[in-house]
N, C-alpha and C positions, 0 to 999 in steps of 0.2 A: 946062409945056405945059398947055393946057386940055383937060379930059377930055371926049370926045365922048359924045353920048347913044346908048347901045346898046339902050335899052328898045324893045321891039317887034320887035327882030331875033331871028332864030333863033340858038340858042346857038353853032353853028358859025361863023356870020358874025360874031357879037360877039367870039368868041375870036380869030378871024383879025384883025379890026380892032385889038383890043387888043395882040396880039402884034406887029403891024406897028409899033406905037408903043412897043414895048419894055415893055409892061405885062403883068402876070400876071392870071389870073382865078381866083377862088375861087368855085365854083358850089354853091349850095344849091337843092334842088328843093322846091317848095311846091305844095300842091294849088291848082288853079285851073280855071276853065271855059274859059280861053284855050287855044289849040292847044298841045299838048305840045312842049316845047323852046323856047317863046317867052320872051325875057327880060322879066320883069315889072317889076323894080326893079333899081337899081344903087346901090352905095355905094362911094366917094363919088358924089354926083349929078353929072349933066352940068354942065359949066361950071366945076367946081372945078379948082384947080391941082393937078397931079400931076407926079411925077418919074419918069423912066425907072427901071424896076425895081419900082415900086409895084405893089400888087395891088389889083384892083377886085373887090368882092364882087358876084356876079350872083345874082339870085333868079329861078329858071327854073320855068316851069309844068310840072306833072305832072298827069295826069288823076286825078280823084277815084276812089277805089277802088270796085270792084264789090261789091254785096251778096253775101256768101257764102251758101251753102246751109247753114242751121243746123237744118233739120228733122231730128228724131231725136236731137239733142244734148240734154243736160240744160240747164236754164235758166242755171245758173252758167257752164257751158262756152260757151253761146251768147253770154252777156254778155262773157266774156273774149275770145272771137273778135272780137266787134264792137268792143270797146275797143282791141284790138290793131291795128285798121285805121288808127289815127292821125287819124280824123275824129270830131269831137264829134257824136254822134247821140243823140236822145232815144229811149229804149227804153220802150215801153208794153207791159205784160204783161196779157193777157186770159186768164183761167182758164176752162177748159171741162171738164166732167165727161167722163171717158174711162176706158177699161179699161187704157190705157197706164200705164207707171210714172209716178208723181207727178213733176211738174216737167219732163217730157219735152216738147220743142217739137213741136207737132203741125202748125203752119202758121206762115207768116211773110208779112209785107207790108212792104216791096216784095219782088218776086220775085228769086231769085238772078240776078246779072249786072247789075241796075239800079245805076247810079252813085249813090253816097251823097254828098250835099253836107253841109256843116256845118249842124247844127241839124235835119237830116232826122229824121222820126219813123219808127221801126221798130216795128212791132207784132208781138209774138210771142204766139201762142196756145199755152198750155201745159196739160198734163193736170193735172187735179185729181181726186182720188178722191171718190166719192160715188155716190149712187143717181140713176139717170136717172128723170125724171118719167114718169108714165104718161099716154098720150094720152087 
């Protein structure tokens, strides 16, 4: 039989259609700006010949992760937290003289809760020891 195109469908509708044809579905979730649960890609592609019992790989949208609140963490901990999100972000560090412990995150941009897309720049302002200038 010829595999139908299930891209653009919600995952539940795509699974139902495939099950009705006697096909299985293997779902992988990938970051996307598309609505959560939307089928982005399928493998094999639509139009290819498949047999009953075959499995179709579906790549389904999941939302980009929100920026966590890393203020108060040390720089290394903040980097680890950001790297653990699974989205490749560019971390820019700005050092600011402060009485806080060295390498403590004092501020962040973007704000907590902002969705992080691949390549997004995250600016962390971290404490550095030193003397404040006089006005």
